[in-house]
C-alpha positions, -999 to 999 in steps of 0.1 A, spaced: 283 -304 -414 248 -318 -412 261 -353 -404 284 -338 -377 255 -320 -361 233 -351 -362 261 -371 -346 266 -346 -317 228 -344 -311 226 -382 -310 254 -384 -285 238 -358 -263 205 -376 -263 223 -409 -256 241 -392 -227 208 -378 -212 192 -412 -215 221 -429 -198 220 -404 -169 183 -409 -165 187 -447 -163 215 -443 -137 196 -419 -115 161 -434 -115 147 -466 -101 114 -483 -99 107 -491 -62 92 -525 -53 75 -513 -21 92 -542 -2 117 -534 26 146 -558 28 178 -560 48 215 -568 42 243 -571 67 280 -563 64 308 -574 87 330 -544 98 356 -537 124 344 -519 155 374 -497 159 368 -471 131 374 -435 141 353 -416 114 319 -421 98 311 -404 64 275 -405 53 257 -391 22 228 -396 -2 199 -391 22 208 -421 44 198 -423 80 224 -439 104 215 -453 137 245 -457 161 240 -488 182 255 -507 212 234 -537 204 250 -550 172 284 -559 159 277 -555 122 263 -530 98 227 -536 88 211 -518 58 173 -516 54 159 -503 22 136 -510 -7 146 -543 -24 152 -524 -57 176 -500 -39 194 -523 -14 221 -533 -38 230 -497 -46 238 -488 -9 276 -489 -4 293 -497 29 330 -493 28 359 -494 53 389 -474 42 415 -474 69 397 -460 100 369 -445 80 335 -461 76 318 -447 44 281 -452 37 266 -438 5 245 -445 -26 260 -453 -60 248 -432 -89 239 -400 -72 204 -409 -61 184 -384 -40 157 -391 -13 128 -388 -38 144 -415 -59 152 -442 -34 127 -441 -5 139 -444 31 173 -460 37 182 -468 73 217 -482 83 224 -494 118 261 -494 127 279 -508 156 294 -484 181 331 -478 181 353 -470 211 375 -449 189 349 -427 171 362 -392 168 343 -377 138 309 -378 121 306 -362 86 272 -359 69 261 -345 36 232 -347 11 203 -346 36 217 -375 57 210 -381 94 230 -396 123 212 -406 156 225 -421 188 203 -432 217 232 -429 242 259 -403 249 291 -407 229 324 -404 248 358 -395 234 389 -375 240 382 -352 211 354 -351 186 343 -334 153 308 -330 139 309 -318 103 275 -316 85 262 -298 54 235 -300 28 203 -301 50 217 -330 71 211 -336 108 230 -349 138 213 -360 170 235 -373 198 247 -363 232 285 -359 236 309 -362 266 343 -350 253 374 -348 276 392 -323 253 382 -304 222 348 -306 205 342 -290 171 307 -287 156 301 -273 122 268 -271 104 261 -254 70 235 -254 43 204 -255 64 216 -284 86 206 -292 121 224 -304 153 207 -314 185 231 -323 213 237 -320 250 274 -317 255 302 -317 281 336 -306 268 368 -288 278 369 -267 246 338 -262 225 337 -246 190 304 -242 172 302 -228 136 268 -224 121 262 -209 86 236 -209 58 204 -210 78 215 -239 100 202 -246 135 225 -258 162 205 -268 193 234 -273 217 233 -272 255 255 -283 284 288 -271 297 323 -262 284 353 -246 300 358 -224 270 334 -218 241 339 -202 207 308 -194 186 307 -184 149 272 -177 135 264 -163 100 236 -161 76 202 -168 92 216 -195 115 208 -200 152 228 -215 181 209 -226 211 178 -210 226 165 -193 258 154 -228 270 186 -246 264 221 -232 260 258 -239 269 273 -226 301 309 -216 300 337 -198 318 353 -182 288 334 -171 257 346 -159 223 319 -150 197 314 -137 162 277 -134 152 268 -118 118 241 -117 92 207 -124 106 220 -150 130 213 -154 167 230 -172 197 222 -179 233 249 -186 258 256 -184 296 290 -171 308 301 -163 343 337 -155 335 349 -134 306 332 -128 272 346 -112 241 337 -108 204 315 -89 180 279 -89 168 271 -73 134 245 -70 107 210 -78 120 222 -105 144 215 -110 181 235 -124 210 217 -133 242 242 -135 270 231 -150 303 251 -149 336 273 -122 351 303 -123 327 327 -94 322 318 -87 286 338 -69 259 315 -74 230 311 -48 202 279 -43 182 274 -27 148 247 -22 122 212 -33 134 227 -60 157 220 -63 194 235 -77 226 209 -87 252 221 -93 288 201 -117 310 206 -124 347 203 -162 344 
């Protein structure tokens, strides 16, 4: 029995030691670069592991910039129409230092997915027939969007979206203390807010003709509607409705609906 206990304990220690070696790295302090050839017709980008992605019109390849001790651990993969960028071994931001990846713009980009405190930035407006932004885990998306059809934006887990948009149909879903700073115009607009999340502000909000909303928890949303507005506001949440919409919006609990002229 004692031998068995010793064996189990030894294996546990070995396992912990192995995990520590996989998830820790000694940084050199020297930033280095590595480039990857990729096709420029991908439709989706998936990013994780605290990586910052810069979406660029000025390159035709992926360039990774990171500490020399980390550079070889950054993975850039193309699987079908999906471009995946992540770190091997489950590193976090404190372990690896800054990792910046510049990617070439794609005419067919339809989706950006972010997780693990990652970031996506574009210095120009992205145009598409339809588009999805799906971010979680304290990640951030900063890019303007011009979408002919449906635009879906989902942020959870204290994530952040900053975007000026133009879309036919816009859906925003914010949960878990996320902040969606979206402004612009949409023919129809659906808002789902929960937790302590916020959508837009009194300085910048979306203008729409048709609004559907569900705001709950301690969330808040700002929107302008000059057509019809429907939905419900509950908990301790707030909806700030600008414009002269015909509104059928119910409130309950400690929630509130604030009408504003403009």
